N, CA, C and O atoms as a GROMACS GRO file, in nm:
protein
  552
    1MET      N    1   2.664  -2.704   3.288
    1MET     CA    2   2.668  -2.674   3.146
    1MET      C    3   2.594  -2.542   3.122
    1MET      O    4   2.481  -2.528   3.169
    2PRO      N    5   2.654  -2.445   3.050
    2PRO     CA    6   2.588  -2.316   3.026
    2PRO      C    7   2.461  -2.336   2.941
    2PRO      O    8   2.454  -2.422   2.854
    3GLU      N    9   2.361  -2.251   2.972
    3GLU     CA   10   2.236  -2.258   2.898
    3GLU      C   11   2.255  -2.198   2.758
    3GLU      O   12   2.313  -2.091   2.743
    4LYS      N   13   2.206  -2.268   2.657
    4LYS     CA   14   2.219  -2.224   2.519
    4LYS      C   15   2.109  -2.122   2.488
    4LYS      O   16   1.991  -2.147   2.514
    5LYS      N   17   2.147  -2.006   2.434
    5LYS     CA   18   2.051  -1.902   2.400
    5LYS      C   19   1.977  -1.940   2.272
    5LYS      O   20   2.036  -1.988   2.175
    6LYS      N   21   1.848  -1.918   2.275
    6LYS     CA   22   1.768  -1.942   2.155
    6LYS      C   23   1.771  -1.815   2.069
    6LYS      O   24   1.757  -1.704   2.119
    7GLU      N   25   1.789  -1.835   1.943
    7GLU     CA   26   1.789  -1.721   1.851
    7GLU      C   27   1.662  -1.724   1.770
    7GLU      O   28   1.619  -1.828   1.720
    8GLY      N   29   1.602  -1.609   1.757
    8GLY     CA   30   1.481  -1.596   1.678
    8GLY      C   31   1.515  -1.540   1.542
    8GLY      O   32   1.632  -1.527   1.506
    9PRO      N   33   1.413  -1.506   1.466
    9PRO     CA   34   1.438  -1.449   1.333
    9PRO      C   35   1.503  -1.311   1.345
    9PRO      O   36   1.483  -1.239   1.442
   10VAL      N   37   1.579  -1.278   1.245
   10VAL     CA   38   1.644  -1.147   1.238
   10VAL      C   39   1.575  -1.069   1.126
   10VAL      O   40   1.561  -1.118   1.014
   11PHE      N   41   1.534  -0.946   1.158
   11PHE     CA   42   1.467  -0.862   1.060
   11PHE      C   43   1.557  -0.746   1.024
   11PHE      O   44   1.623  -0.687   1.111
   12VAL      N   45   1.561  -0.712   0.896
   12VAL     CA   46   1.636  -0.597   0.850
   12VAL      C   47   1.534  -0.500   0.790
   12VAL      O   48   1.456  -0.537   0.702
   13ILE      N   49   1.536  -0.378   0.837
   13ILE     CA   50   1.445  -0.276   0.786
   13ILE      C   51   1.525  -0.178   0.703
   13ILE      O   52   1.623  -0.119   0.750
   14GLU      N   53   1.482  -0.161   0.579
   14GLU     CA   54   1.548  -0.068   0.490
   14GLU      C   55   1.449   0.039   0.447
   14GLU      O   56   1.341   0.005   0.398
   15PRO      N   57   1.482   0.166   0.465
   15PRO     CA   58   1.389   0.272   0.423
   15PRO      C   59   1.377   0.277   0.270
   15PRO      O   60   1.473   0.248   0.199
   16VAL      N   61   1.258   0.313   0.222
   16VAL     CA   62   1.238   0.327   0.078
   16VAL      C   63   1.245   0.474   0.036
   16VAL      O   64   1.232   0.505  -0.082
   17GLY      N   65   1.264   0.562   0.132
   17GLY     CA   66   1.274   0.705   0.103
   17GLY      C   67   1.321   0.777   0.227
   17GLY      O   68   1.346   0.715   0.331
   18ASP      N   69   1.333   0.906   0.216
   18ASP     CA   70   1.374   0.986   0.331
   18ASP      C   71   1.261   0.994   0.432
   18ASP      O   72   1.145   1.002   0.394
   19PRO      N   73   1.294   0.991   0.562
   19PRO     CA   74   1.189   1.002   0.663
   19PRO      C   75   1.126   1.141   0.660
   19PRO      O   76   1.193   1.242   0.634
   20ILE      N   77   0.995   1.144   0.686
   20ILE     CA   78   0.923   1.270   0.690
   20ILE      C   79   0.846   1.277   0.820
   20ILE      O   80   0.763   1.191   0.849
   21SER      N   81   0.874   1.378   0.899
   21SER     CA   82   0.801   1.400   1.023
   21SER      C   83   0.664   1.455   0.989
   21SER      O   84   0.650   1.539   0.900
   22ALA      N   85   0.562   1.407   1.058
   22ALA     CA   86   0.427   1.458   1.034
   22ALA      C   87   0.419   1.607   1.061
   22ALA      O   88   0.336   1.676   1.002
   23GLU      N   89   0.504   1.658   1.148
   23GLU     CA   90   0.503   1.800   1.181
   23GLU      C   91   0.572   1.884   1.075
   23GLU      O   92   0.557   2.007   1.074
   24SER      N   93   0.648   1.821   0.986
   24SER     CA   94   0.721   1.901   0.888
   24SER      C   95   0.673   1.877   0.745
   24SER      O   96   0.745   1.904   0.650
   25ARG      N   97   0.552   1.827   0.731
   25ARG     CA   98   0.498   1.807   0.597
   25ARG      C   99   0.484   1.942   0.527
   25ARG      O  100   0.473   2.046   0.592
   26GLN      N  101   0.483   1.937   0.396
   26GLN     CA  102   0.465   2.061   0.321
   26GLN      C  103   0.324   2.115   0.338
   26GLN      O  104   0.303   2.236   0.337
   27SER      N  105   0.229   2.025   0.354
   27SER     CA  106   0.089   2.066   0.364
   27SER      C  107   0.022   1.997   0.482
   27SER      O  108   0.052   1.882   0.514
   28TYR      N  109  -0.068   2.069   0.545
   28TYR     CA  110  -0.146   2.013   0.657
   28TYR      C  111  -0.241   1.906   0.605
   28TYR      O  112  -0.307   1.925   0.503
   29ARG      N  113  -0.247   1.793   0.675
   29ARG     CA  114  -0.342   1.688   0.640
   29ARG      C  115  -0.463   1.699   0.729
   29ARG      O  116  -0.452   1.711   0.851
   30VAL      N  117  -0.579   1.695   0.668
   30VAL     CA  118  -0.705   1.704   0.742
   30VAL      C  119  -0.776   1.569   0.732
   30VAL      O  120  -0.784   1.510   0.624
   31SER      N  121  -0.827   1.521   0.845
   31SER     CA  122  -0.903   1.396   0.846
   31SER      C  123  -1.034   1.418   0.771
   31SER      O  124  -1.102   1.519   0.791
   32THR      N  125  -1.068   1.323   0.686
   32THR     CA  126  -1.191   1.335   0.606
   32THR      C  127  -1.287   1.220   0.631
   32THR      O  128  -1.385   1.205   0.558
   33ILE      N  129  -1.261   1.140   0.732
   33ILE     CA  130  -1.345   1.023   0.757
   33ILE      C  131  -1.490   1.064   0.778
   33ILE      O  132  -1.581   1.001   0.722
   34SER      N  133  -1.514   1.168   0.857
   34SER     CA  134  -1.651   1.211   0.883
   34SER      C  135  -1.713   1.286   0.765
   34SER      O  136  -1.835   1.306   0.762
   35ALA      N  137  -1.633   1.329   0.670
   35ALA     CA  138  -1.683   1.405   0.555
   35ALA      C  139  -1.740   1.314   0.446
   35ALA      O  140  -1.813   1.361   0.359
   36GLY      N  141  -1.708   1.185   0.451
   36GLY     CA  142  -1.763   1.092   0.352
   36GLY      C  143  -1.712   1.114   0.211
   36GLY      O  144  -1.787   1.094   0.115
   37ILE      N  145  -1.588   1.155   0.196
   37ILE     CA  146  -1.532   1.179   0.064
   37ILE      C  147  -1.490   1.047   0.001
   37ILE      O  148  -1.428   0.963   0.065
   38GLU      N  149  -1.526   1.030  -0.126
   38GLU     CA  150  -1.490   0.909  -0.198
   38GLU      C  151  -1.399   0.943  -0.316
   38GLU      O  152  -1.400   1.055  -0.368
   39ALA      N  153  -1.321   0.843  -0.356
   39ALA     CA  154  -1.228   0.862  -0.467
   39ALA      C  155  -1.230   0.740  -0.558
   39ALA      O  156  -1.288   0.637  -0.526
   40ARG      N  157  -1.165   0.757  -0.670
   40ARG     CA  158  -1.141   0.647  -0.765
   40ARG      C  159  -0.991   0.632  -0.778
   40ARG      O  160  -0.918   0.732  -0.786
   41MET      N  161  -0.944   0.508  -0.779
   41MET     CA  162  -0.801   0.483  -0.800
   41MET      C  163  -0.788   0.359  -0.886
   41MET      O  164  -0.844   0.254  -0.855
   42GLY      N  165  -0.714   0.373  -0.996
   42GLY     CA  166  -0.706   0.260  -1.088
   42GLY      C  167  -0.847   0.228  -1.136
   42GLY      O  168  -0.919   0.318  -1.180
   43GLY      N  169  -0.886   0.104  -1.127
   43GLY     CA  170  -1.021   0.064  -1.167
   43GLY      C  171  -1.120   0.060  -1.052
   43GLY      O  172  -1.236   0.024  -1.072
   44GLU      N  173  -1.076   0.096  -0.932
   44GLU     CA  174  -1.164   0.090  -0.815
   44GLU      C  175  -1.238   0.223  -0.796
   44GLU      O  176  -1.179   0.330  -0.810
   45THR      N  177  -1.365   0.213  -0.763
   45THR     CA  178  -1.445   0.333  -0.739
   45THR      C  179  -1.507   0.327  -0.599
   45THR      O  180  -1.511   0.221  -0.537
   46GLY      N  181  -1.554   0.440  -0.551
   46GLY     CA  182  -1.620   0.446  -0.422
   46GLY      C  183  -1.528   0.420  -0.305
   46GLY      O  184  -1.571   0.369  -0.202
   47LEU      N  185  -1.400   0.456  -0.318
   47LEU     CA  186  -1.301   0.432  -0.213
   47LEU      C  187  -1.307   0.542  -0.107
   47LEU      O  188  -1.312   0.660  -0.141
   48GLN      N  189  -1.308   0.504   0.020
   48GLN     CA  190  -1.317   0.600   0.129
   48GLN      C  191  -1.185   0.675   0.147
   48GLN      O  192  -1.080   0.614   0.166
   49VAL      N  193  -1.191   0.809   0.140
   49VAL     CA  194  -1.074   0.893   0.163
   49VAL      C  195  -1.061   0.914   0.314
   49VAL      O  196  -1.156   0.958   0.379
   50GLN      N  197  -0.944   0.884   0.368
   50GLN     CA  198  -0.918   0.894   0.512
   50GLN      C  199  -0.871   1.032   0.553
   50GLN      O  200  -0.915   1.085   0.656
   51ASP      N  201  -0.784   1.090   0.474
   51ASP     CA  202  -0.735   1.226   0.498
   51ASP      C  203  -0.684   1.282   0.368
   51ASP      O  204  -0.658   1.209   0.272
   52LEU      N  205  -0.668   1.414   0.365
   52LEU     CA  206  -0.614   1.475   0.244
   52LEU      C  207  -0.541   1.603   0.276
   52LEU      O  208  -0.560   1.663   0.382
   53SER      N  209  -0.458   1.642   0.184
   53SER     CA  210  -0.384   1.767   0.194
   53SER      C  211  -0.390   1.832   0.056
   53SER      O  212  -0.460   1.784  -0.033
   54ALA      N  213  -0.317   1.940   0.041
   54ALA     CA  214  -0.315   2.009  -0.088
   54ALA      C  215  -0.231   1.936  -0.191
   54ALA      O  216  -0.229   1.975  -0.308
   55THR      N  217  -0.161   1.829  -0.151
   55THR     CA  218  -0.075   1.757  -0.246
   55THR      C  219  -0.113   1.610  -0.266
   55THR      O  220  -0.058   1.544  -0.355
   56GLY      N  221  -0.204   1.558  -0.185
   56GLY     CA  222  -0.241   1.417  -0.200
   56GLY      C  223  -0.342   1.376  -0.096
   56GLY      O  224  -0.398   1.459  -0.024
   57PHE      N  225  -0.366   1.245  -0.088
   57PHE     CA  226  -0.463   1.195   0.009
   57PHE      C  227  -0.435   1.049   0.041
   57PHE      O  228  -0.357   0.982  -0.027
   58ALA      N  229  -0.500   1.001   0.147
   58ALA     CA  230  -0.492   0.860   0.186
   58ALA      C  231  -0.630   0.800   0.171
   58ALA      O  232  -0.731   0.866   0.200
   59LEU      N  233  -0.636   0.676   0.126
   59LEU     CA  234  -0.764   0.610   0.105
   59LEU      C  235  -0.755   0.461   0.133
   59LEU      O  236  -0.646   0.404   0.142
   60LEU      N  237  -0.871   0.399   0.147
   60LEU     CA  238  -0.879   0.254   0.167
   60LEU      C  239  -0.914   0.191   0.034
   60LEU      O  240  -1.001   0.239  -0.038
   61ALA      N  241  -0.844   0.081   0.001
   61ALA     CA  242  -0.868   0.012  -0.126
   61ALA      C  243  -0.863  -0.138  -0.104
   61ALA      O  244  -0.820  -0.186   0.001
   62ASP      N  245  -0.906  -0.212  -0.204
   62ASP     CA  246  -0.903  -0.358  -0.198
   62ASP      C  247  -0.790  -0.415  -0.284
   62ASP      O  248  -0.730  -0.517  -0.249
   63LYS      N  249  -0.762  -0.349  -0.394
   63LYS     CA  250  -0.660  -0.395  -0.489
   63LYS      C  251  -0.520  -0.364  -0.435
   63LYS      O  252  -0.501  -0.266  -0.362
   64LYS      N  253  -0.423  -0.448  -0.471
   64LYS     CA  254  -0.285  -0.424  -0.427
   64LYS      C  255  -0.210  -0.340  -0.530
   64LYS      O  256  -0.212  -0.368  -0.650
   65TYR      N  257  -0.145  -0.235  -0.478
   65TYR     CA  258  -0.061  -0.148  -0.559
   65TYR      C  259   0.078  -0.148  -0.497
   65TYR      O  260   0.095  -0.185  -0.381
   66LYS      N  261   0.177  -0.107  -0.574
   66LYS     CA  262   0.315  -0.106  -0.525
   66LYS      C  263   0.360   0.037  -0.495
   66LYS      O  264   0.317   0.132  -0.559
   67ILE      N  265   0.448   0.050  -0.395
   67ILE     CA  266   0.508   0.180  -0.364
   67ILE      C  267   0.576   0.231  -0.491
   67ILE      O  268   0.649   0.158  -0.557
   68GLY      N  269   0.552   0.357  -0.523
   68GLY     CA  270   0.611   0.418  -0.642
   68GLY      C  271   0.528   0.400  -0.768
   68GLY      O  272   0.553   0.467  -0.868
   69GLN      N  273   0.429   0.313  -0.764
   69GLN     CA  274   0.344   0.290  -0.881
   69GLN      C  275   0.264   0.415  -0.913
   69GLN      O  276   0.216   0.483  -0.822
   70THR      N  277   0.249   0.446  -1.041
   70THR     CA  278   0.169   0.559  -1.086
   70THR      C  279   0.028   0.509  -1.117
   70THR      O  280   0.010   0.410  -1.187
   71VAL      N  281  -0.071   0.580  -1.064
   71VAL     CA  282  -0.211   0.542  -1.084
   71VAL      C  283  -0.294   0.664  -1.120
   71VAL      O  284  -0.261   0.777  -1.082
   72GLU      N  285  -0.401   0.640  -1.193
   72GLU     CA  286  -0.498   0.746  -1.220
   72GLU      C  287  -0.589   0.755  -1.099
   72GLU      O  288  -0.638   0.653  -1.050
   73VAL      N  289  -0.612   0.876  -1.050
   73VAL     CA  290  -0.699   0.896  -0.935
   73VAL      C  291  -0.800   1.008  -0.966
   73VAL      O  292  -0.776   1.093  -1.051
   74ALA      N  293  -0.910   1.004  -0.895
   74ALA     CA  294  -1.010   1.110  -0.904
   74ALA      C  295  -1.073   1.122  -0.766
   74ALA      O  296  -1.084   1.024  -0.693
   75ILE      N  297  -1.115   1.242  -0.732
   75ILE     CA  298  -1.176   1.267  -0.602
   75ILE      C  299  -1.288   1.368  -0.623
   75ILE      O  300  -1.278   1.459  -0.705
   76ARG      N  301  -1.396   1.351  -0.546
   76ARG     CA  302  -1.510   1.441  -0.555
   76ARG      C  303  -1.557   1.475  -0.415
   76ARG      O  304  -1.564   1.390  -0.327
   77TYR      N  305  -1.591   1.603  -0.397
   77TYR     CA  306  -1.648   1.649  -0.271
   77TYR      C  307  -1.741   1.764  -0.303
   77TYR      O  308  -1.697   1.870  -0.347
   78GLY      N  309  -1.870   1.745  -0.281
   78GLY     CA  310  -1.967   1.848  -0.315
   78GLY      C  311  -1.959   1.880  -0.463
   78GLY      O  312  -1.971   1.790  -0.547
   79ASP      N  313  -1.940   2.007  -0.494
   79ASP     CA  314  -1.931   2.050  -0.634
   79ASP      C  315  -1.789   2.042  -0.688
   79ASP      O  316  -1.766   2.065  -0.807
   80GLU      N  317  -1.693   2.009  -0.602
   80GLU     CA  318  -1.552   2.003  -0.644
   80GLU      C  319  -1.517   1.861  -0.691
   80GLU      O  320  -1.551   1.763  -0.625
   81ALA      N  321  -1.450   1.852  -0.803
   81ALA     CA  322  -1.404   1.722  -0.853
   81ALA      C  323  -1.274   1.744  -0.930
   81ALA      O  324  -1.257   1.846  -0.997
   82CYS      N  325  -1.185   1.648  -0.920
   82CYS     CA  326  -1.060   1.657  -0.995
   82CYS      C  327  -1.007   1.518  -1.022
   82CYS      O  328  -1.048   1.420  -0.959
   83HIS      N  329  -0.916   1.510  -1.116
   83HIS     CA  330  -0.851   1.383  -1.147
   83HIS      C  331  -0.710   1.410  -1.196
   83HIS      O  332  -0.677   1.522  -1.236
   84GLY      N  333  -0.628   1.307  -1.193
   84GLY     CA  334  -0.492   1.320  -1.240
   84GLY      C  335  -0.412   1.196  -1.207
   84GLY      O  336  -0.467   1.094  -1.167
   85LYS      N  337  -0.283   1.206  -1.225
   85LYS     CA  338  -0.194   1.095  -1.194
   85LYS      C  339  -0.133   1.117  -1.056
   85LYS      O  340  -0.099   1.229  -1.018
   86ALA      N  341  -0.120   1.006  -0.983
   86ALA     CA  342  -0.060   1.013  -0.850
   86ALA      C  343   0.034   0.895  -0.834
   86ALA      O  344   0.021   0.793  -0.903
   87ALA      N  345   0.128   0.909  -0.742
   87ALA     CA  346   0.221   0.801  -0.711
   87ALA      C  347   0.184   0.744  -0.574
   87ALA      O  348   0.148   0.819  -0.483
   88ILE      N  349   0.192   0.613  -0.560
   88ILE     CA  350   0.169   0.549  -0.432
   88ILE      C  351   0.289   0.581  -0.344
   88ILE      O  352   0.401   0.540  -0.374
   89GLN      N  353   0.265   0.654  -0.234
   89GLN     CA  354   0.372   0.695  -0.143
   89GLN      C  355   0.387   0.601  -0.024
   89GLN      O  356   0.497   0.577   0.024
   90SER      N  357   0.273   0.548   0.023
   90SER     CA  358   0.279   0.461   0.140
   90SER      C  359   0.171   0.354   0.130
   90SER      O  360   0.075   0.366   0.054
   91PHE      N  361   0.190   0.249   0.208
   91PHE     CA  362   0.098   0.136   0.208
   91PHE      C  363   0.096   0.076   0.347
   91PHE      O  364   0.200   0.060   0.411
   92ARG      N  365  -0.024   0.041   0.392
   92ARG     CA  366  -0.036  -0.027   0.521
   92ARG      C  367  -0.157  -0.118   0.515
   92ARG      O  368  -0.265  -0.077   0.474
   93GLU      N  369  -0.138  -0.243   0.556
   93GLU     CA  370  -0.251  -0.335   0.564
   93GLU      C  371  -0.312  -0.323   0.703
   93GLU      O  372  -0.242  -0.335   0.804
   94LEU      N  373  -0.442  -0.298   0.707
   94LEU     CA  374  -0.513  -0.282   0.833
   94LEU      C  375  -0.560  -0.417   0.885
   94LEU      O  376  -0.568  -0.514   0.810
   95GLU      N  377  -0.592  -0.423   1.013
   95GLU     CA  378  -0.639  -0.548   1.074
   95GLU      C  379  -0.764  -0.600   1.004
   95GLU      O  380  -0.787  -0.721   1.000
   96SER      N  381  -0.844  -0.510   0.951
   96SER     CA  382  -0.967  -0.549   0.882
   96SER      C  383  -0.940  -0.618   0.748
   96SER      O  384  -1.030  -0.673   0.687
   97GLY      N  385  -0.814  -0.614   0.704
   97GLY     CA  386  -0.780  -0.670   0.574
   97GLY      C  387  -0.781  -0.566   0.463
   97GLY      O  388  -0.732  -0.592   0.353
   98ARG      N  389  -0.836  -0.449   0.492
   98ARG     CA  390  -0.835  -0.341   0.392
   98ARG      C  391  -0.693  -0.287   0.379
   98ARG      O  392  -0.609  -0.307   0.467
   99LEU      N  393  -0.668  -0.221   0.269
   99LEU     CA  394  -0.536  -0.166   0.241
   99LEU      C  395  -0.546  -0.013   0.241
   99LEU      O  396  -0.633   0.044   0.174
  100ARG      N  397  -0.458   0.052   0.316
  100ARG     CA  398  -0.457   0.198   0.324
  100ARG      C  399  -0.337   0.248   0.244
  100ARG      O  400  -0.223   0.210   0.269
  101TYR      N  401  -0.365   0.334   0.147
  101TYR     CA  402  -0.261   0.390   0.061
  101TYR      C  403  -0.254   0.541   0.077
  101TYR      O  404  -0.356   0.608   0.091
  102GLY      N  405  -0.134   0.592   0.073
  102GLY     CA  406  -0.113   0.736   0.064
  102GLY      C  407  -0.068   0.766  -0.077
  102GLY      O  408   0.027   0.704  -0.127
  103VAL      N  409  -0.133   0.860  -0.143
  103VAL     CA  410  -0.097   0.895  -0.280
  103VAL      C  411  -0.062   1.043  -0.288
  103VAL      O  412  -0.116   1.125  -0.213
  104ARG      N  413   0.027   1.075  -0.378
  104ARG     CA  414   0.071   1.214  -0.396
  104ARG      C  415   0.061   1.248  -0.545
  104ARG      O  416   0.100   1.169  -0.631
  105ALA      N  417   0.008   1.365  -0.573
  105ALA     CA  418  -0.007   1.410  -0.712
  105ALA      C  419   0.129   1.416  -0.781
  105ALA      O  420   0.229   1.455  -0.720
  106ILE      N  421   0.131   1.378  -0.906
  106ILE     CA  422   0.253   1.387  -0.986
  106ILE      C  423   0.249   1.520  -1.060
  106ILE      O  424   0.162   1.544  -1.144
  107GLU      N  425   0.343   1.606  -1.027
  107GLU     CA  426   0.338   1.743  -1.078
  107GLU      C  427   0.364   1.754  -1.228
  107GLU      O  428   0.330   1.856  -1.289
  108GLU      N  429   0.422   1.651  -1.289
  108GLU     CA  430   0.448   1.655  -1.434
  108GLU      C  431   0.323   1.622  -1.514
  108GLU      O  432   0.322   1.642  -1.636
  109ASP      N  433   0.218   1.572  -1.450
  109ASP     CA  434   0.094   1.538  -1.518
  109ASP      C  435   0.030   1.666  -1.572
  109ASP      O  436   0.031   1.768  -1.504
  110PRO      N  437  -0.027   1.662  -1.694
  110PRO     CA  438  -0.089   1.782  -1.751
  110PRO      C  439  -0.203   1.838  -1.665
  110PRO      O  440  -0.230   1.958  -1.670
  111HIS      N  441  -0.270   1.752  -1.587
  111HIS     CA  442  -0.381   1.797  -1.502
  111HIS      C  443  -0.336   1.838  -1.362
  111HIS      O  444  -0.419   1.873  -1.279
  112ALA      N  445  -0.206   1.834  -1.336
  112ALA     CA  446  -0.154   1.852  -1.199
  112ALA      C  447  -0.196   1.984  -1.135
  112ALA      O  448  -0.239   1.984  -1.020
  113GLN      N  449  -0.184   2.094  -1.204
  113GLN     CA  450  -0.214   2.223  -1.142
  113GLN      C  451  -0.361   2.233  -1.103
  113GLN      O  452  -0.393   2.282  -0.994
  114THR      N  453  -0.450   2.188  -1.190
  114THR     CA  454  -0.593   2.187  -1.158
  114THR      C  455  -0.619   2.090  -1.044
  114THR      O  456  -0.694   2.121  -0.952
  115PHE      N  457  -0.558   1.974  -1.051
  115PHE     CA  458  -0.572   1.870  -0.948
  115PHE      C  459  -0.530   1.926  -0.812
  115PHE      O  460  -0.603   1.911  -0.714
  116LEU      N  461  -0.413   1.988  -0.804
  116LEU     CA  462  -0.361   2.041  -0.679
  116LEU      C  463  -0.445   2.157  -0.625
  116LEU      O  464  -0.469   2.165  -0.504
  117ARG      N  465  -0.491   2.246  -0.713
  117ARG     CA  466  -0.576   2.356  -0.668
  117ARG      C  467  -0.708   2.303  -0.612
  117ARG      O  468  -0.758   2.354  -0.511
  118THR      N  469  -0.765   2.202  -0.676
  118THR     CA  470  -0.891   2.145  -0.629
  118THR      C  471  -0.871   2.072  -0.497
  118THR      O  472  -0.954   2.084  -0.408
  119LEU      N  473  -0.761   1.997  -0.483
  119LEU     CA  474  -0.733   1.932  -0.355
  119LEU      C  475  -0.723   2.036  -0.243
  119LEU      O  476  -0.773   2.013  -0.133
  120GLN      N  477  -0.660   2.147  -0.271
  120GLN     CA  478  -0.647   2.252  -0.170
  120GLN      C  479  -0.784   2.308  -0.132
  120GLN      O  480  -0.811   2.330  -0.014
  121ARG      N  481  -0.870   2.331  -0.230
  121ARG     CA  482  -1.004   2.383  -0.200
  121ARG      C  483  -1.085   2.282  -0.118
  121ARG      O  484  -1.156   2.320  -0.025
  122ILE      N  485  -1.074   2.153  -0.153
  122ILE     CA  486  -1.146   2.051  -0.076
  122ILE      C  487  -1.093   2.046   0.066
  122ILE      O  488  -1.171   2.039   0.161
  123SER      N  489  -0.962   2.050   0.082
  123SER     CA  490  -0.901   2.047   0.215
  123SER      C  491  -0.951   2.164   0.300
  123SER      O  492  -0.987   2.145   0.416
  124LEU      N  493  -0.952   2.283   0.243
  124LEU     CA  494  -0.998   2.401   0.316
  124LEU      C  495  -1.146   2.392   0.350
  124LEU      O  496  -1.188   2.434   0.458
  125ALA      N  497  -1.227   2.339   0.259
  125ALA     CA  498  -1.371   2.324   0.284
  125ALA      C  499  -1.396   2.228   0.400
  125ALA      O  500  -1.481   2.255   0.485
  126VAL      N  501  -1.324   2.117   0.404
  126VAL     CA  502  -1.339   2.021   0.514
  126VAL      C  503  -1.294   2.084   0.645
  126VAL      O  504  -1.360   2.065   0.748
  127GLN      N  505  -1.185   2.158   0.643
  127GLN     CA  506  -1.138   2.225   0.766
  127GLN      C  507  -1.242   2.326   0.816
  127GLN      O  508  -1.267   2.334   0.936
  128ARG      N  509  -1.303   2.402   0.724
  128ARG     CA  510  -1.407   2.498   0.765
  128ARG      C  511  -1.526   2.426   0.828
  128ARG      O  512  -1.579   2.471   0.930
  129GLU      N  513  -1.567   2.315   0.769
  129GLU     CA  514  -1.678   2.238   0.825
  129GLU      C  515  -1.646   2.185   0.964
  129GLU      O  516  -1.730   2.189   1.054
  130GLN      N  517  -1.523   2.137   0.981
  130GLN     CA  518  -1.483   2.085   1.112
  130GLN      C  519  -1.481   2.197   1.215
  130GLN      O  520  -1.523   2.176   1.329
  131LEU      N  521  -1.433   2.313   1.178
  131LEU     CA  522  -1.432   2.428   1.270
  131LEU      C  523  -1.574   2.469   1.307
  131LEU      O  524  -1.603   2.498   1.423
  132ALA      N  525  -1.663   2.470   1.208
  132ALA     CA  526  -1.802   2.508   1.234
  132ALA      C  527  -1.867   2.408   1.330
  132ALA      O  528  -1.941   2.449   1.420
  133ARG      N  529  -1.842   2.280   1.313
  133ARG     CA  530  -1.899   2.177   1.401
  133ARG      C  531  -1.846   2.188   1.544
  133ARG      O  532  -1.918   2.163   1.640
  134SER      N  533  -1.719   2.226   1.555
  134SER     CA  534  -1.658   2.233   1.689
  134SER      C  535  -1.688   2.366   1.758
  134SER      O  536  -1.648   2.387   1.872
  135GLY      N  537  -1.759   2.455   1.689
  135GLY     CA  538  -1.792   2.584   1.749
  135GLY      C  539  -1.684   2.688   1.732
  135GLY      O  540  -1.692   2.796   1.791
  136GLY      N  541  -1.581   2.657   1.650
  136GLY     CA  542  -1.470   2.749   1.632
  136GLY      C  543  -1.497   2.856   1.530
  136GLY      O  544  -1.418   2.949   1.516
  137SER      N  545  -1.609   2.846   1.458
  137SER     CA  546  -1.641   2.945   1.354
  137SER      C  547  -1.792   2.970   1.358
  137SER      O  548  -1.870   2.876   1.373
  138ARG      N  549  -1.832   3.092   1.345
  138ARG     CA  550  -1.976   3.123   1.350
  138ARG      C  551  -2.019   3.192   1.225
  138ARG      O  552  -2.136   3.226   1.210
   0.00000   0.00000   0.00000
């Protein structure tokens, strides 16, 4: 008698947007874990920023947000601070139970230009610090 094959669950993966290669992003993302940058998102404060670019950032949060959801965000680094509206671009639950979100500035927001310019300055400042630590800049 032929052996009966066991069938497991079937998963269907549907993209929620166009794929983006990390190498073809519009802006370079710089890791900010060692910089200790914190942000506010929704009603949560003191959220650790993982990385940032001139158009958005990734952070760890406790509250659940949905992809595409618009949230108020603020970020501070040294003397630089900005706030505005951002859209949740990505979501990943980490093994620790924390939630990692990628957010992108909404350009139609009245604060968008100031928000984007400040994000760019923060990104460049973190890159300069990293270069100085690695001996790449004197």
